[in-house]
CHARMM internal coordinates of N, CA and C (Angstrom, degrees):
IC EDIT
DIST 1 N 1 CA 1.4506
DIST 1 CA 1 C 1.5252
ANGL 1 N 1 CA 1 C 110.68
DIST 1 C 2 N 1.3281
ANGL 1 CA 1 C 2 N 116.84
DIHE 1 N 1 CA 1 C 2 N -35.20
DIST 2 N 2 CA 1.4632
ANGL 1 C 2 N 2 CA 119.67
DIHE 1 CA 1 C 2 N 2 CA 179.54
DIST 2 CA 2 C 1.5269
ANGL 2 N 2 CA 2 C 111.58
DIHE 1 C 2 N 2 CA 2 C -61.38
DIST 2 C 3 N 1.3295
ANGL 2 CA 2 C 3 N 117.33
DIHE 2 N 2 CA 2 C 3 N -38.05
DIST 3 N 3 CA 1.4635
ANGL 2 C 3 N 3 CA 120.41
DIHE 2 CA 2 C 3 N 3 CA 179.64
DIST 3 CA 3 C 1.5256
ANGL 3 N 3 CA 3 C 110.99
DIHE 2 C 3 N 3 CA 3 C -63.63
DIST 3 C 4 N 1.3279
ANGL 3 CA 3 C 4 N 116.84
DIHE 3 N 3 CA 3 C 4 N -39.93
DIST 4 N 4 CA 1.4677
ANGL 3 C 4 N 4 CA 120.77
DIHE 3 CA 3 C 4 N 4 CA 178.30
DIST 4 CA 4 C 1.5261
ANGL 4 N 4 CA 4 C 109.68
DIHE 3 C 4 N 4 CA 4 C -64.74
DIST 4 C 5 N 1.3119
ANGL 4 CA 4 C 5 N 117.32
DIHE 4 N 4 CA 4 C 5 N -46.29
DIST 5 N 5 CA 1.4680
ANGL 4 C 5 N 5 CA 120.73
DIHE 4 CA 4 C 5 N 5 CA -179.98
DIST 5 CA 5 C 1.5230
ANGL 5 N 5 CA 5 C 111.27
DIHE 4 C 5 N 5 CA 5 C -63.61
DIST 5 C 6 N 1.3247
ANGL 5 CA 5 C 6 N 117.75
DIHE 5 N 5 CA 5 C 6 N -39.64
DIST 6 N 6 CA 1.4661
ANGL 5 C 6 N 6 CA 120.85
DIHE 5 CA 5 C 6 N 6 CA 177.74
DIST 6 CA 6 C 1.5264
ANGL 6 N 6 CA 6 C 110.61
DIHE 5 C 6 N 6 CA 6 C -62.09
DIST 6 C 7 N 1.3299
ANGL 6 CA 6 C 7 N 116.31
DIHE 6 N 6 CA 6 C 7 N -43.92
DIST 7 N 7 CA 1.4680
ANGL 6 C 7 N 7 CA 120.32
DIHE 6 CA 6 C 7 N 7 CA 179.05
DIST 7 CA 7 C 1.5262
ANGL 7 N 7 CA 7 C 110.78
DIHE 6 C 7 N 7 CA 7 C -63.49
DIST 7 C 8 N 1.3241
ANGL 7 CA 7 C 8 N 117.20
DIHE 7 N 7 CA 7 C 8 N -46.38
DIST 8 N 8 CA 1.4612
ANGL 7 C 8 N 8 CA 120.70
DIHE 7 CA 7 C 8 N 8 CA -179.30
DIST 8 CA 8 C 1.5194
ANGL 8 N 8 CA 8 C 112.20
DIHE 7 C 8 N 8 CA 8 C -62.32
DIST 8 C 9 N 1.3227
ANGL 8 CA 8 C 9 N 117.52
DIHE 8 N 8 CA 8 C 9 N -33.47
DIST 9 N 9 CA 1.4723
ANGL 8 C 9 N 9 CA 120.59
DIHE 8 CA 8 C 9 N 9 CA -179.64
DIST 9 CA 9 C 1.5206
ANGL 9 N 9 CA 9 C 111.89
DIHE 8 C 9 N 9 CA 9 C -67.52
DIST 9 C 10 N 1.3389
ANGL 9 CA 9 C 10 N 117.67
DIHE 9 N 9 CA 9 C 10 N -19.68
DIST 10 N 10 CA 1.4647
ANGL 9 C 10 N 10 CA 121.84
DIHE 9 CA 9 C 10 N 10 CA 178.90
DIST 10 CA 10 C 1.5253
ANGL 10 N 10 CA 10 C 112.63
DIHE 9 C 10 N 10 CA 10 C -84.19
DIST 10 C 11 N 1.3312
ANGL 10 CA 10 C 11 N 117.91
DIHE 10 N 10 CA 10 C 11 N -12.84
DIST 11 N 11 CA 1.4590
ANGL 10 C 11 N 11 CA 122.10
DIHE 10 CA 10 C 11 N 11 CA -175.23
DIST 11 CA 11 C 1.5171
ANGL 11 N 11 CA 11 C 111.48
DIHE 10 C 11 N 11 CA 11 C -96.95
DIST 11 C 12 N 1.3295
ANGL 11 CA 11 C 12 N 114.96
DIHE 11 N 11 CA 11 C 12 N 151.02
DIST 12 N 12 CA 1.4502
ANGL 11 C 12 N 12 CA 119.41
DIHE 11 CA 11 C 12 N 12 CA 169.82
DIST 12 CA 12 C 1.5277
ANGL 12 N 12 CA 12 C 107.72
DIHE 11 C 12 N 12 CA 12 C -79.38
DIST 12 C 13 N 1.3141
ANGL 12 CA 12 C 13 N 116.85
DIHE 12 N 12 CA 12 C 13 N 135.38
DIST 13 N 13 CA 1.4645
ANGL 12 C 13 N 13 CA 120.81
DIHE 12 CA 12 C 13 N 13 CA -174.94
DIST 13 CA 13 C 1.5231
ANGL 13 N 13 CA 13 C 112.26
DIHE 12 C 13 N 13 CA 13 C -57.61
DIST 13 C 14 N 1.3288
ANGL 13 CA 13 C 14 N 117.66
DIHE 13 N 13 CA 13 C 14 N -34.97
DIST 14 N 14 CA 1.4639
ANGL 13 C 14 N 14 CA 120.35
DIHE 13 CA 13 C 14 N 14 CA -177.93
DIST 14 CA 14 C 1.5282
ANGL 14 N 14 CA 14 C 112.35
DIHE 13 C 14 N 14 CA 14 C -66.99
DIST 14 C 15 N 1.3427
ANGL 14 CA 14 C 15 N 118.55
DIHE 14 N 14 CA 14 C 15 N -16.54
DIST 15 N 15 CA 1.4629
ANGL 14 C 15 N 15 CA 121.75
DIHE 14 CA 14 C 15 N 15 CA 179.66
DIST 15 CA 15 C 1.5268
ANGL 15 N 15 CA 15 C 113.34
DIHE 14 C 15 N 15 CA 15 C -93.89
DIST 15 C 16 N 1.3215
ANGL 15 CA 15 C 16 N 118.20
DIHE 15 N 15 CA 15 C 16 N -3.86
DIST 16 N 16 CA 1.4609
ANGL 15 C 16 N 16 CA 121.28
DIHE 15 CA 15 C 16 N 16 CA 177.80
DIST 16 CA 16 C 1.5260
ANGL 16 N 16 CA 16 C 107.98
DIHE 15 C 16 N 16 CA 16 C -86.22
DIST 16 C 17 N 1.3227
ANGL 16 CA 16 C 17 N 116.32
DIHE 16 N 16 CA 16 C 17 N 116.11
DIST 17 N 17 CA 1.4585
ANGL 16 C 17 N 17 CA 122.04
DIHE 16 CA 16 C 17 N 17 CA -178.03
DIST 17 CA 17 C 1.5294
ANGL 17 N 17 CA 17 C 110.40
DIHE 16 C 17 N 17 CA 17 C -87.40
DIST 17 C 18 N 1.3420
ANGL 17 CA 17 C 18 N 116.48
DIHE 17 N 17 CA 17 C 18 N -44.84
DIST 18 N 18 CA 1.4566
ANGL 17 C 18 N 18 CA 120.34
DIHE 17 CA 17 C 18 N 18 CA -174.60
DIST 18 CA 18 C 1.5262
ANGL 18 N 18 CA 18 C 110.18
DIHE 17 C 18 N 18 CA 18 C -159.09
DIST 18 C 19 N 1.3247
ANGL 18 CA 18 C 19 N 115.51
DIHE 18 N 18 CA 18 C 19 N 146.28
DIST 19 N 19 CA 1.4611
ANGL 18 C 19 N 19 CA 121.48
DIHE 18 CA 18 C 19 N 19 CA 172.54
DIST 19 CA 19 C 1.5253
ANGL 19 N 19 CA 19 C 107.05
DIHE 18 C 19 N 19 CA 19 C -132.86
DIST 19 C 20 N 1.3293
ANGL 19 CA 19 C 20 N 115.70
DIHE 19 N 19 CA 19 C 20 N 125.79
DIST 20 N 20 CA 1.4638
ANGL 19 C 20 N 20 CA 120.91
DIHE 19 CA 19 C 20 N 20 CA 178.89
DIST 20 CA 20 C 1.5261
ANGL 20 N 20 CA 20 C 108.26
DIHE 19 C 20 N 20 CA 20 C -124.94
DIST 20 C 21 N 1.3180
ANGL 20 CA 20 C 21 N 115.55
DIHE 20 N 20 CA 20 C 21 N 126.80
DIST 21 N 21 CA 1.4630
ANGL 20 C 21 N 21 CA 121.13
DIHE 20 CA 20 C 21 N 21 CA 179.63
DIST 21 CA 21 C 1.5182
ANGL 21 N 21 CA 21 C 109.64
DIHE 20 C 21 N 21 CA 21 C -107.04
DIST 21 C 22 N 1.3227
ANGL 21 CA 21 C 22 N 116.21
DIHE 21 N 21 CA 21 C 22 N 147.86
DIST 22 N 22 CA 1.4616
ANGL 21 C 22 N 22 CA 121.26
DIHE 21 CA 21 C 22 N 22 CA 175.54
DIST 22 CA 22 C 1.5257
ANGL 22 N 22 CA 22 C 108.73
DIHE 21 C 22 N 22 CA 22 C -139.72
DIST 22 C 23 N 1.3190
ANGL 22 CA 22 C 23 N 115.47
DIHE 22 N 22 CA 22 C 23 N 141.98
DIST 23 N 23 CA 1.4605
ANGL 22 C 23 N 23 CA 120.55
DIHE 22 CA 22 C 23 N 23 CA 175.46
DIST 23 CA 23 C 1.5237
ANGL 23 N 23 CA 23 C 108.72
DIHE 22 C 23 N 23 CA 23 C -129.13
DIST 23 C 24 N 1.3020
ANGL 23 CA 23 C 24 N 115.06
DIHE 23 N 23 CA 23 C 24 N 153.94
DIST 24 N 24 CA 1.4517
ANGL 23 C 24 N 24 CA 120.73
DIHE 23 CA 23 C 24 N 24 CA 178.82
DIST 24 CA 24 C 1.5206
ANGL 24 N 24 CA 24 C 108.37
DIHE 23 C 24 N 24 CA 24 C -152.67
DIST 24 C 25 N 1.3130
ANGL 24 CA 24 C 25 N 116.29
DIHE 24 N 24 CA 24 C 25 N 157.72
DIST 25 N 25 CA 1.4652
ANGL 24 C 25 N 25 CA 119.56
DIHE 24 CA 24 C 25 N 25 CA 175.14
DIST 25 CA 25 C 1.5252
ANGL 25 N 25 CA 25 C 109.88
DIHE 24 C 25 N 25 CA 25 C -156.38
DIST 25 C 26 N 1.3071
ANGL 25 CA 25 C 26 N 114.49
DIHE 25 N 25 CA 25 C 26 N 157.78
DIST 26 N 26 CA 1.4591
ANGL 25 C 26 N 26 CA 120.07
DIHE 25 CA 25 C 26 N 26 CA 172.43
DIST 26 CA 26 C 1.5156
ANGL 26 N 26 CA 26 C 108.71
DIHE 25 C 26 N 26 CA 26 C -151.26
DIST 26 C 27 N 1.3026
ANGL 26 CA 26 C 27 N 115.06
DIHE 26 N 26 CA 26 C 27 N 162.37
DIST 27 N 27 CA 1.4633
ANGL 26 C 27 N 27 CA 120.98
DIHE 26 CA 26 C 27 N 27 CA -176.22
DIST 27 CA 27 C 1.5186
ANGL 27 N 27 CA 27 C 110.78
DIHE 26 C 27 N 27 CA 27 C -120.22
DIST 27 C 28 N 1.3350
ANGL 27 CA 27 C 28 N 114.37
DIHE 27 N 27 CA 27 C 28 N 145.87
DIST 28 N 28 CA 1.4553
ANGL 27 C 28 N 28 CA 121.04
DIHE 27 CA 27 C 28 N 28 CA 167.25
DIST 28 CA 28 C 1.5244
ANGL 28 N 28 CA 28 C 106.09
DIHE 27 C 28 N 28 CA 28 C -112.62
DIST 28 C 29 N 1.2892
ANGL 28 CA 28 C 29 N 118.09
DIHE 28 N 28 CA 28 C 29 N -167.92
DIST 29 N 29 CA 1.4614
ANGL 28 C 29 N 29 CA 119.62
DIHE 28 CA 28 C 29 N 29 CA -177.42
DIST 29 CA 29 C 1.5277
ANGL 29 N 29 CA 29 C 113.25
DIHE 28 C 29 N 29 CA 29 C -60.90
DIST 29 C 30 N 1.3307
ANGL 29 CA 29 C 30 N 117.02
DIHE 29 N 29 CA 29 C 30 N -40.16
DIST 30 N 30 CA 1.4707
ANGL 29 C 30 N 30 CA 119.69
DIHE 29 CA 29 C 30 N 30 CA -173.01
DIST 30 CA 30 C 1.5237
ANGL 30 N 30 CA 30 C 115.23
DIHE 29 C 30 N 30 CA 30 C -119.50
DIST 30 C 31 N 1.3185
ANGL 30 CA 30 C 31 N 118.33
DIHE 30 N 30 CA 30 C 31 N 1.29
DIST 31 N 31 CA 1.4644
ANGL 30 C 31 N 31 CA 118.54
DIHE 30 CA 30 C 31 N 31 CA -176.65
DIST 31 CA 31 C 1.5195
ANGL 31 N 31 CA 31 C 111.47
DIHE 30 C 31 N 31 CA 31 C -150.01
DIST 31 C 32 N 1.3275
ANGL 31 CA 31 C 32 N 114.90
DIHE 31 N 31 CA 31 C 32 N 164.11
DIST 32 N 32 CA 1.4490
ANGL 31 C 32 N 32 CA 122.13
DIHE 31 CA 31 C 32 N 32 CA 174.37
DIST 32 CA 32 C 1.5233
ANGL 32 N 32 CA 32 C 108.14
DIHE 31 C 32 N 32 CA 32 C -120.93
DIST 32 C 33 N 1.3040
ANGL 32 CA 32 C 33 N 116.70
DIHE 32 N 32 CA 32 C 33 N 137.70
DIST 33 N 33 CA 1.4614
ANGL 32 C 33 N 33 CA 122.84
DIHE 32 CA 32 C 33 N 33 CA 179.89
DIST 33 CA 33 C 1.5249
ANGL 33 N 33 CA 33 C 107.62
DIHE 32 C 33 N 33 CA 33 C -111.84
DIST 33 C 34 N 1.3260
ANGL 33 CA 33 C 34 N 116.59
DIHE 33 N 33 CA 33 C 34 N 128.38
DIST 34 N 34 CA 1.4517
ANGL 33 C 34 N 34 CA 122.32
DIHE 33 CA 33 C 34 N 34 CA 178.27
DIST 34 CA 34 C 1.5244
ANGL 34 N 34 CA 34 C 109.42
DIHE 33 C 34 N 34 CA 34 C -115.75
DIST 34 C 35 N 1.3174
ANGL 34 CA 34 C 35 N 116.84
DIHE 34 N 34 CA 34 C 35 N 141.73
DIST 35 N 35 CA 1.4539
ANGL 34 C 35 N 35 CA 122.83
DIHE 34 CA 34 C 35 N 35 CA -179.90
DIST 35 CA 35 C 1.5288
ANGL 35 N 35 CA 35 C 108.78
DIHE 34 C 35 N 35 CA 35 C -128.83
DIST 35 C 36 N 1.3321
ANGL 35 CA 35 C 36 N 116.07
DIHE 35 N 35 CA 35 C 36 N 140.06
DIST 36 N 36 CA 1.4557
ANGL 35 C 36 N 36 CA 121.79
DIHE 35 CA 35 C 36 N 36 CA 179.27
DIST 36 CA 36 C 1.5221
ANGL 36 N 36 CA 36 C 107.60
DIHE 35 C 36 N 36 CA 36 C -132.84
DIST 36 C 37 N 1.3292
ANGL 36 CA 36 C 37 N 117.03
DIHE 36 N 36 CA 36 C 37 N 134.72
DIST 37 N 37 CA 1.4642
ANGL 36 C 37 N 37 CA 120.01
DIHE 36 CA 36 C 37 N 37 CA 175.81
DIST 37 CA 37 C 1.5237
ANGL 37 N 37 CA 37 C 109.43
DIHE 36 C 37 N 37 CA 37 C -140.71
DIST 37 C 38 N 1.3241
ANGL 37 CA 37 C 38 N 114.65
DIHE 37 N 37 CA 37 C 38 N 158.17
DIST 38 N 38 CA 1.4602
ANGL 37 C 38 N 38 CA 121.13
DIHE 37 CA 37 C 38 N 38 CA 178.40
DIST 38 CA 38 C 1.5219
ANGL 38 N 38 CA 38 C 109.12
DIHE 37 C 38 N 38 CA 38 C -138.89
DIST 38 C 39 N 1.3136
ANGL 38 CA 38 C 39 N 115.79
DIHE 38 N 38 CA 38 C 39 N 136.34
DIST 39 N 39 CA 1.4587
ANGL 38 C 39 N 39 CA 122.40
DIHE 38 CA 38 C 39 N 39 CA 173.98
DIST 39 CA 39 C 1.5292
ANGL 39 N 39 CA 39 C 106.44
DIHE 38 C 39 N 39 CA 39 C -110.90
DIST 39 C 40 N 1.3259
ANGL 39 CA 39 C 40 N 116.24
DIHE 39 N 39 CA 39 C 40 N 117.31
DIST 40 N 40 CA 1.4618
ANGL 39 C 40 N 40 CA 121.55
DIHE 39 CA 39 C 40 N 40 CA -176.55
DIST 40 CA 40 C 1.5267
ANGL 40 N 40 CA 40 C 108.23
DIHE 39 C 40 N 40 CA 40 C -116.10
DIST 40 C 41 N 1.3230
ANGL 40 CA 40 C 41 N 116.48
DIHE 40 N 40 CA 40 C 41 N 119.80
DIST 41 N 41 CA 1.4607
ANGL 40 C 41 N 41 CA 121.75
DIHE 40 CA 40 C 41 N 41 CA 178.15
DIST 41 CA 41 C 1.5280
ANGL 41 N 41 CA 41 C 107.54
DIHE 40 C 41 N 41 CA 41 C -104.52
DIST 41 C 42 N 1.3371
ANGL 41 CA 41 C 42 N 115.51
DIHE 41 N 41 CA 41 C 42 N 122.66
DIST 42 N 42 CA 1.4646
ANGL 41 C 42 N 42 CA 120.40
DIHE 41 CA 41 C 42 N 42 CA -178.71
DIST 42 CA 42 C 1.5201
ANGL 42 N 42 CA 42 C 110.22
DIHE 41 C 42 N 42 CA 42 C -122.88
DIST 42 C 43 N 1.3016
ANGL 42 CA 42 C 43 N 115.26
DIHE 42 N 42 CA 42 C 43 N 153.38
DIST 43 N 43 CA 1.4605
ANGL 42 C 43 N 43 CA 122.95
DIHE 42 CA 42 C 43 N 43 CA 175.97
DIST 43 CA 43 C 1.5265
ANGL 43 N 43 CA 43 C 107.39
DIHE 42 C 43 N 43 CA 43 C -89.29
DIST 43 C 44 N 1.3375
ANGL 43 CA 43 C 44 N 115.97
DIHE 43 N 43 CA 43 C 44 N 126.95
DIST 44 N 44 CA 1.4661
ANGL 43 C 44 N 44 CA 121.57
DIHE 43 CA 43 C 44 N 44 CA 179.63
DIST 44 CA 44 C 1.5255
ANGL 44 N 44 CA 44 C 108.64
DIHE 43 C 44 N 44 CA 44 C -106.44
DIST 44 C 45 N 1.3191
ANGL 44 CA 44 C 45 N 116.07
DIHE 44 N 44 CA 44 C 45 N 127.60
DIST 45 N 45 CA 1.4669
ANGL 44 C 45 N 45 CA 120.59
DIHE 44 CA 44 C 45 N 45 CA 178.73
DIST 45 CA 45 C 1.5285
ANGL 45 N 45 CA 45 C 109.38
DIHE 44 C 45 N 45 CA 45 C -81.04
DIST 45 C 46 N 1.3246
ANGL 45 CA 45 C 46 N 115.53
DIHE 45 N 45 CA 45 C 46 N 140.40
DIST 46 N 46 CA 1.4583
ANGL 45 C 46 N 46 CA 120.49
DIHE 45 CA 45 C 46 N 46 CA 176.87
DIST 46 CA 46 C 1.4968
ANGL 46 N 46 CA 46 C 110.34
DIHE 45 C 46 N 46 CA 46 C -114.42
END
COOR INIT
IC SEED 1 N 1 CA 1 C
IC BUILD
């Protein structure tokens, strides 16, 4: 999550088009695995 926040702090808010977060998890006998992802769509000036 820190990497996503660091990246977002470098962008101008007006150039952020969309942010979509997804989480997932599954269990084995002795542990639980959690996954987090983010899709960030930004406007790039040419």
